[in-house]
N, C-alpha and C positions, 0 to 999 in steps of 0.2 A: 870313759863312757860311764854314765850314770845308769845302773841297772834297776829294773823294775822289780821290787820285792813283793812277796806274797803278803797281802794286807790282813789276812785272817787264816786261822787254822781251825778245823773242826776235829778236836781230839776224841770226840765221842763217836765218830763215824767208823764203824767196824768193818765196812766193806769199801774197797777202793772204787772210786768213780772213774768210769772210762768213757771214751767217745769214739765215734767214727766220723771222720770229716770227708765229705764228698766234695771234691774240688773240681770246678770247671773253669773254662776260659773267662767268661764274663759276658755281660750284655749291657747296653745302655739303659738308663732308667726311664727313658721315654723316646718315642720315634720323632725326635726333633733335632734340628741342626745343633743347637747348643749342647744337648745331651750327648749327641754323637761326637762332638768336638772334645768334650771332657773324656769320654770313653776312649776314643782313638788316640788322644794325647798320651794317656797312661799306657795303653796297649802297645802303641808303636814306639814308645820311648824305652821299652825293655830291650836291652842289648841281646837277650836270648832270641827275641823275635826278629830283629833286624840287625844283622852283623855287619854293619858298615862303620867306617871311622866316625866317631861320635860327632865331631864338628861338622863334617860333611852331611851326615844324616840330619842333624839338627836344623841346618839351613833348608834342606829339602822338606823336612817335616813341617816346619813352621811357615815357610814361604809358599809352599805348593800344596802338600797333602792336606793340612788342616785348614787351608783356605778354600779348597774346592770339594774335597771328599765328604765332609760332614753333611752337606745339603743333599748330595746324591745318595748317600747311605741312609739318611733319614727317610727319603722317599721310598726306598726299598723296605725299610723296617715297617713303614706304615701299612704295606701290603700284607704283612704277616702278623702284625700286632693283634693281640686278643684283648678281651675285656679284663682278663686277669693279668695281663702284662705280656712280656716277650715270650715266645714259645719256649726258649731255652730255660727261662726261669720257671715257667709253669711246669715243664716236665721235670726239672731238677727238684722242685719242691715235692712233686708227686713221688719221685724216687726216694726222697728222704722219708716221707711219710710211710710208704710201703715197706721200706727196709726196716724202719723202726718197729713196725708191726711184726715183721718176719723174725727179727732178732728176739723180740720178746717171746714169741711163740717157741723159739728154739732154746729158751731158758736164759737168754742174755738180758735180763730185766734191768741190769744196772748200766747198760750201754746207751749213751745218748747219741743220736744221729743228728748231724748238722750239715748244712750246705754252705759253701763259700765260693767266691769268685776271685780269681787272680786279679782281675781288672773290673772295677765297678763295685757294686754292692750285692750281697753282704760281703764286706771286705774281709781279708784274712785277719787283719789286726782286730777288727770288731768281734769276729767269731771266736778267736783265740782268747780274747779278753772275757767273753761270756763264759767260756769253758773254765777259765781260771777262777772266775767268781763262783763257779759251781764246784770248785775243788776237784776238778778232773785232773788226775795224775797220770793217765795213760791214754794215748791217742793213736788210733790207726788212721792213716791218711791215704785216701784212695783218689789219685788224680783220675778223672773220668776220661782218660785217653787210653784205649786198649793197646795201641802201638806206641811204644816209647819214642819220643823225640825231644831233643834239647829245647826246642821252641815251645813245647807244651808241658810235658812232665818235668823237664829240667827247670822251666820257668816257675812251675808250681813249687818245686823244692826251694828255689831262690826266694819266692814270696814268703814262704813259711820261715825260712832261715833268717830273713831280714827282721822279722818280728821276734822270733824266739831268741836271737842273739842278744836281745835287750833284756831278757828275763833272767833274774837271779836264780830262779829255780825252774829248770827246764823239765817238762814232763817226759815220761818214757814214750818213745815214738816207734811206730811201725810204719815205714814208708813203702808203699807198693809202687814199683816203677813200671808196671805194665801187666797185661793179662791177655796178650794177643793170641796165645795158643791154649788158653784154659779150655778144657773139654766142655764145660757148660756154656761158655761163651760161643764156641764153635757150634755146639748143638743148637743154641738159640738162633744163631744166624741161619743155619741150615733149615731149621723149622720154619722160619719166616719166609724163606725162599719156597719151600714146599707148599706152604699155605697159599702163597701168591699163585703158584702154578695150578693148584687145585681150583682156585677161583677164576683165573683168567687164561689158563692153558699154557702149554709149553712154549717159551719164547725161542726165537732164533739165536739169541745171545743174552747172557747175563753179564752186566758190567759191574765190577767191584770198583766203585769210585771213592778214592781216599783224598783227604785234604792234601794239597800239594805243599812242598817246601822247595826253596831254591836248590838247584843241583849242586851248588857249591857246598851246602851243608853235608850232603852225602860224601862228597870228595874229601871233606875234612874229618869224616869219621862218624857222622850221625847214623845210627842203625835203622832209622825209621823206614826207609825204602825197603830194606830186607824184611822187616817185620810185617809190612803190608802184604808182600808177596807170600810170606809164610801163612798169614791168616787166610788168604785166598786159597792157597794150596790145601790147607787143613779142611776148609769147608767143602772143597771139591772131593776130597777123600771121604769125608763124612757122607756126602751125597752119592758117592760112587760114580762121579762124573769124570770125564776126560778133560785134559787141559784145554782142548778146543771148544769146550762148552761155555767158557767164560773168559773175560779179559780183565786185567788190572789196569786202572788208569787213575789220573790225578786231576783234581779240580782246584778252583779258588786261587788262581794266580794273582800276583800283585807286583807291579813294576815291570820293567823291560828285560830283566835278566832271565836266563833260561832256568826253568823249574823242572821238577821230576816229570818224566814223560812215560807213556803217551798221555796227552791231555784229553780229558773227558769229552770236551766239545768236539775236538778234531776227530776223536774216535767215533763219535755218534755220526758225524758227517760221512766219514769213510764207510761205516757200516751201511748207512742208508744208500749211498751211491753204489755199493756192492750188491744191492738188491735185498738186503735183510729188511723185513717189514715189521717185526715184533721184537722189541728189546725191553729188558727189565733192568733197572739200576738199583743197587743197594749200596749204602754208604757205611761200611763197617767201622770206620774210624770215628764216627759220631755216636756218642752214647745217648744223645738226646737230639730231637729235631730242632733245627734253628734256621736262621736266615740262609745258611749255605746249603741246606737240604730242601727246605720248603720252597724257597724262591729260585735258587740257582739250579737245582736239579729238577724239582717237580714242575716248575714253570719254564725257566729259560731252556734247560736241556731238552725238555719235551718239545718246545717250539722249534729248536734247531733240528731235531730228528724228523719231525713231521714236515718241516719246510723243505727238507732235502729228499723226500720220497718215502719216509717211514710211515707206517700206518697205525701201529699200536705201541704205546709207550706207557710203562708202569714204573712208579717209584715205590720201593718197599720201605715203609717207615723205619726209623731208628728203633732200637729196642725199648727206649723210653722207660716207662714204669711197668712193662709187661711182667707177668709172673715169672717167665723164664729168666729175664734179666735180673729181677730182684733175687731169685734163687741163686743165681751166679754170684751176685754181690754178697749175699748172705754167706755163701760158701767161702768166699775170700776172707770175710771177717772171722768166721768160725775157725779158720785155719790158724789165726793169730790170737784171737780172744776167746777164751773158753769160759764156761760158767764158773763163777767164783763161789766156793762154799763159804757160808757165814763163819766168821771168826768167833771164838769163845767170848762170852760177855766178860767185861772187866769185873773183878771181885767187888769193886766199890762203884756206886752210882756217881760219885764225885770224881771228876777227872781234873787233875792239877798239872799243868804243863811244867811246873818247877821240878817235877820228877824227871823230866826229860832234859831240861836245861836249868839246873838249880841256880845258876848265877843270874838268870833273867828275873827282873823285878815284876814283869807282867807279860802276858801274851795276848795280842789282839784277839778279841772275840772268844777267848777261852772261857 
């Protein structure tokens, strides 16, 4: 393998440059069939996401999924698209901006905050190249998935590793593999539920709806299902509620195989038919609102509940760039990256890299 070397060194920089990388799943660049086809081809080609025999899945993907799904998905994205772009991208960039402000206020002036997507743009390779050009030597990586899953957090690790394994000089890394029980995360979720109740009244039931994964992943040892239930339990404990006040369910199925249950749609139908009239849905597994929350829950799930006899349905938005969410992210960063005291100035204004490697005839950009 031909490794990518560092093209320049700044020997006069007395403080190390560091970065926080907020990593999310990804989003198409436009609500069009061609854009969705590019995005879905990359996303669904990841063996972390679809664990089927490669040849079999490639036939299904190219002959069926990429033939029909892009047009249907584009129609759904058009319903949620904004003037600034996809909701996921808009919220992700707002999180980046607010976290940068928060860290600077906490004394971490040298830390650069960037956003990247595992699939689509801004790509992992592009953002890491940007950080390399800025001489960033230490990176904290935060996959924006509170509950670890191989299909999300694991896929994020793979995306970064595929790029960094080509680097001759790998930066120091801090990889966060989840925060599903972090006290500030639990508190932020509980506060959003309390605010909802203050505005709209006590519901008959609160549904904690998490993104689903195939049941086979759980049987093979993926901890995601357990982590989702732990998050729900911690929030109920924080609210001092009983287990009967809420239900954990799973949404966003794909394909015909059995996924984690109970399914969100089936649960809403069951609750309506049992006579419950007011439900609230929160999606703790989504750090930012996107197609799966705005369309699938706030529109589709609402319609299902009301069509089967329900009367009041409310969706609690994701934490997005709220102050509580940013404080939690800032806390995670500060646990790993502390303010760096300035180093003593060099005795001479002239810095010659030959003192570090005397056999070198020159040093790029020195």
